[in-house]
C-alpha positions in Angstrom: 10.0 -11.6 -1.8 12.6 -8.5 -1.5 14.4 -9.6 1.6 16.4 -6.4 2.2 12.9 -4.6 2.6 11.9 -6.7 5.5 12.9 -5.8 9.0 12.8 -8.8 11.2 12.4 -7.0 14.3 9.3 -5.0 13.3 7.7 -8.1 12.1 8.4 -9.8 15.5 7.2 -6.5 17.4 3.7 -6.8 15.7 3.5 -10.7 15.8 4.0 -10.4 19.6 0.8 -7.9 19.7 -1.1 -9.8 17.3 -3.7 -11.3 19.5 -4.5 -7.6 20.4 -5.6 -6.4 16.7 -9.3 -6.5 18.0 -8.9 -5.3 21.4 -10.6 -2.1 21.3 -9.1 -1.0 24.3 -5.5 -2.3 23.5 -2.2 -1.4 21.8 -4.2 -0.8 18.4 -7.0 1.2 20.1 -5.6 4.4 17.8 -6.1 2.4 14.7 -9.8 1.6 15.5 -10.5 5.1 16.4 -8.8 6.7 13.2 -10.1 3.8 11.1 -13.8 5.9 10.3 -11.8 8.8 9.3 -9.6 6.9 6.7 -12.2 4.9 5.5 -14.7 7.7 4.6 -11.7 9.8 3.0 -10.8 6.9 1.0 -14.5 6.0 -0.1 -15.2 9.8 -0.7 -12.0 10.2 -3.1 -12.1 6.4 -4.8 -15.8 4.8 -4.0 -15.4 1.7 -2.6 -18.4 -0.2 -3.8 -17.5 -2.6 -6.5 -13.9 -1.6 -6.6 -11.1 -4.4 -6.2 -8.9 -2.9 -3.6 -5.6 -3.9 -2.3 -4.5 -3.4 1.4 -0.5 -3.3 1.7 0.7 -4.2 5.3 -3.0 -4.9 6.5 -2.0 -6.3 9.9 -4.8 -7.6 11.7 -7.4 -6.5 9.1 -8.8 -3.4 10.5 -8.9 -1.2 7.5 -9.2 -4.3 5.1 -12.5 -5.7 6.8 -14.1 -2.1 6.9 -13.5 -1.7 2.8 -14.9 -5.0 2.4 -18.1 -3.8 4.5 -18.3 -0.9 1.9 -18.8 -3.2 -0.9 -15.1 -3.5 -1.9 -13.3 -6.9 -3.0 -10.5 -6.6 -0.6 -7.0 -8.4 -0.8 -4.8 -7.8 2.5 -1.4 -8.5 2.4 1.3 -8.6 5.0 4.2 -10.7 5.9 3.3 -10.9 9.9 1.8 -14.5 9.8 0.3 -14.3 13.4 -1.6 -11.0 12.3 -2.8 -12.7 9.1 -4.1 -15.3 11.2 -6.2 -13.0 13.6 -7.3 -10.7 10.5 -8.7 -14.4 9.0 -10.3 -15.5 11.9 -12.0 -11.9 12.8 -13.4 -12.1 9.3 -14.6 -15.5 9.5 -16.6 -14.8 12.8 -17.6 -11.8 11.6 -18.9 -13.1 8.4 -17.3 -10.8 6.3 -17.6 -11.5 2.5 -15.6 -10.2 -0.3 -12.2 -10.3 1.7 -9.3 -12.3 1.3 -5.5 -12.2 2.8 -2.0 -13.3 1.9 1.3 -13.4 3.2 3.5 -11.9 0.5 5.7 -8.9 -0.1 4.2 -6.0 -1.8 7.0 -5.9 -4.5 6.6 -9.6 -5.2 2.8 -9.2 -5.6 3.5 -6.2 -7.9 5.5 -8.6 -10.3 2.6 -11.2 -10.1 -0.2 -8.8 -10.6 0.5 -5.5 -12.2 -2.4 -3.1 -12.6 -4.8 -5.3 -11.2 -6.3 -2.9 -8.6 -8.6 0.1 -8.6 -7.1 1.2 -5.5 -4.5 0.5 -3.4 -4.1 1.5 0.4 -0.8 1.2 2.3 -1.8 3.3 5.8 0.8 3.2 8.8 3.2 0.9 7.3 6.0 2.9 5.3 7.8 4.4 8.6 8.2 0.5 9.6 10.3 -0.6 6.5 13.8 -0.1 5.5 12.7 1.1 2.0 9.4 3.3 1.9 10.3 4.1 -1.8 10.3 0.5 -2.8 6.9 0.1 -1.2 5.3 3.4 -3.0 6.7 1.9 -6.2 4.9 -1.5 -5.8 1.9 0.1 -4.8 2.0 2.3 -8.0 2.9 -1.1 -10.1 -0.3 -2.8 -8.7 -2.9 0.1 -9.4 -4.5 0.5 -12.9 -4.2 3.6 -14.8 -6.7 6.2 -13.5 -6.7 4.3 -10.0 -5.9 5.6 -6.5 -3.1 4.9 -4.1 -3.7 6.1 -0.7 -0.8 6.3 1.6 -0.5 7.4 5.5 2.5 7.7 7.8 3.8 10.2 10.3 5.8 13.5 9.5 9.6 14.1 10.7 10.2 17.2 12.5 10.5 18.4 16.2 6.6 18.6 16.6 6.0 15.3 15.5 8.7 13.9 17.7 7.3 15.4 20.7 3.7 14.6 19.8 3.7 10.9 17.8 7.0 10.0 20.1 7.1 11.7 23.3 3.7 12.1 23.8 1.7 9.1 22.2 4.3 6.4 23.4 5.8 7.8 26.6 3.1 10.4 28.0 0.1 9.1 27.0 0.3 5.5 26.3 -1.7 5.6 23.1 1.0 3.0 21.4 3.6 0.9 22.9 7.1 2.4 23.6 9.4 2.0 20.6 6.6 1.5 18.1 8.1 4.2 16.0 11.8 5.2 15.1 11.9 9.1 14.5 14.7 8.5 11.8 12.3 6.6 9.8 9.6 9.2 9.9 8.6 10.7 6.5 8.2 14.6 5.5 5.3 15.0 3.1 8.1 16.4 0.7 10.0 13.1 0.8 6.6 10.8 0.4 5.7 13.2 -2.5 8.9 12.4 -4.4 8.9 9.0 -3.9 5.1 9.1 -5.5 6.5 11.3 -8.5 9.2 8.9 -8.9 6.8 6.0 -9.0 4.6 7.7 -11.8 1.8 8.7 -9.4 0.3 12.2 -9.2 -0.2 13.6 -5.7 -3.7 14.8 -5.4 -5.2 15.0 -1.9 -3.7 15.4 1.6 -4.9 15.2 5.0 -3.8 15.6 8.4 -5.2 13.3 11.5 -5.0 15.3 15.0 -5.5 14.0 18.1 -7.1 16.1 20.9 -5.9 14.7 24.4 -8.9 16.2 26.2 -11.6 14.6 24.2 -9.5 11.7 23.4 -10.5 11.7 19.8 -9.1 12.2 16.3 -10.3 14.3 13.7 -9.3 15.1 10.1 -7.6 18.6 9.3 -5.4 20.4 6.8 -2.5 20.3 9.3 -0.1 17.7 8.2 2.7 18.3 10.6 2.1 15.0 12.7 0.0 12.4 11.4 -0.9 12.6 7.7 -2.6 10.5 4.5 -2.0 11.5 0.8 -4.0 10.3 -2.0 -2.2 9.9 -5.4 -3.6 8.8 -8.8 -2.1 6.8 -11.9 -2.4 8.5 -14.8 -4.0 7.2 -18.0 -1.9 7.0 -20.7 -2.8 9.2 -23.7 -4.2 7.6 -26.6 
């Protein structure tokens, strides 16, 4: 495990909420609301059926389970043991097949299983680790040539501070206060640089916008707050 890239306070924060992962009205309700959007976006770029997929920072398994239901063989990894136990129990109760979980760091798994996945997802996690570039490097190492890496995070600018932190955490209560630390948010240019340094070709990006009146999320071209990117690992020239 790359101990330097683990924030124990963040692990404790999510472990304390682990029992709420599948509460549709709880702290993780926004993840349940955006899950169909991000799932369909991933599936439109890299069709999941029959693919071997890794979900890095899987938490309680919201995305991992949805990808397995699409026909992928999914491995979800996380360092929060309580969240993994919740994910395993939910998958068992829901009788979801083609899904397994491990408590392992992405960097450690990259050394163990390089190039073994058709797609790697790492959603809503990069802003919670001390060294997000190392996570992107690990994701790039884990995906096969020609495979896709999907990442999502929050932009760092005055608008995102107002909407994602002041608005979402303190005014609307969409997520618990203190969930996000402004200094750890990532501009698309920074995430793009991490991808290039990891040998990935950035090919697609989409924003996630929330309408407080309808209380619904939608995909858009606006990446100024929440956004996702899709990067592909090049196939070496013959």
